[in-house]
C-alpha positions as a printed Julia matrix, in Angstrom:
74×3 Matrix{Float64}:
 176.75  104.17  45.15
 177.94  101.73  47.74
 177.81  104.42  50.48
 174.13  105.2   49.85
 173.04  101.56  49.98
 174.81  100.96  53.3
 172.75  103.72  55.05
 169.36  102.51  53.88
 168.59  100.84  57.24
 169.02  104.15  59.06
 166.16  105.67  57.06
 163.71  103.01  58.24
 164.59  103.17  61.93
 162.24  106.11  62.82
 159.36  104.48  60.95
 159.91  101.16  62.73
 160.06  102.87  66.14
 156.86  104.83  65.37
 155.09  101.62  64.3
 156.15   99.83  67.49
 154.96  102.72  69.66
 151.63  102.78  67.82
 151.13   99.03  68.24
 151.99   99.19  71.95
 149.63  102.13  72.45
 146.75  100.36  70.72
 147.37   97.23  72.79
 147.33   99.3   75.98
 144.08  101.02  75.05
 142.4    97.73  74.16
 143.59   96.12  77.38
 142.25   99.1   79.34
 138.88   98.89  77.58
 138.4    95.12  77.62
 140.75   93.97  80.37
 139.77   92.11  83.53
 139.31   95.23  85.63
 137.17   97.15  83.14
 133.71   98.22  84.27
 130.66   97.06  82.39
 128.98   99.54  80.04
 125.7    98.94  81.89
 127.13  100.17  85.17
 125.88  103.28  86.89
 129.2   105.0   86.31
 128.86  104.73  82.54
 125.33  106.15  82.66
 126.47  109.0   84.9
 129.33  109.9   82.57
 127.02  109.79  79.54
 124.43  111.95  81.3
 127.09  114.49  82.28
 128.43  114.68  78.72
 124.93  115.12  77.27
 124.05  117.77  79.82
 127.31  119.61  79.2
 126.5   119.7   75.49
 123.1   121.23  76.29
 121.08  118.32  74.92
 118.31  116.23  76.45
 118.94  112.53  76.96
 116.15  110.09  76.18
 116.91  106.44  76.88
 116.68  104.12  73.89
 115.41  101.22  76.0
 112.83  101.17  78.73
 114.38  100.65  82.15
 113.3    97.38  83.73
 114.28   96.72  87.3
 115.99   93.38  87.91
 113.87   90.61  89.48
 114.17   90.21  93.23
 116.66   87.59  94.43
 115.19   84.2   95.21
């Protein structure tokens, strides 16, 4: 019985490593999405990517909000 109880920590090692990898991956994804160099969702790039995905799927994109041009600079 003493031999089995001494190897209990070895059984948890793969689970601990997998949990650490998952946490690091989630942190990396969140930093990439919301980090300082992330582009705004209102940028032209985001609209272009969305339009390409919709067109690839064979659907028609209708904007949910009416486009209003920004006021001229003062």
